[in-house]
C-alpha positions, 0 to 999 in steps of 0.5 A: 052102047052106053057111050053111043047112047049118051051121044044120040040122046041129044038128038031131038028127032030121036026124042020124038020117037015114042018109047026110044029112051025107055027102050034104051034105058032098059037095053031093049035094042029091038024096042028102040029100033022099032020106035024109030021105025014106027016114027020115021019109017024103016028107010029114014036117011036122017036116022039110018046110022042109028038104025044100023047101030041098033041092028048091029047090037041086036045081031051081036046080042043074038050071037052071044045067046047062041054061043052061051047056050051051046 
């Protein structure tokens, strides 16, 4: 995620999403995704790839928690 984030940091549209950078720096994928959705909506075509990547990261993190707690 760090490499991916370094690439999307240059996106001026994402910089406008309030709380995106802060959430990413704290590895709060839910917060980062929420900031994009609040700013642009859930169905923004321009940032759909970013939303999909964050959704995958969130799902992976949840799955790892389930495996570790088992």
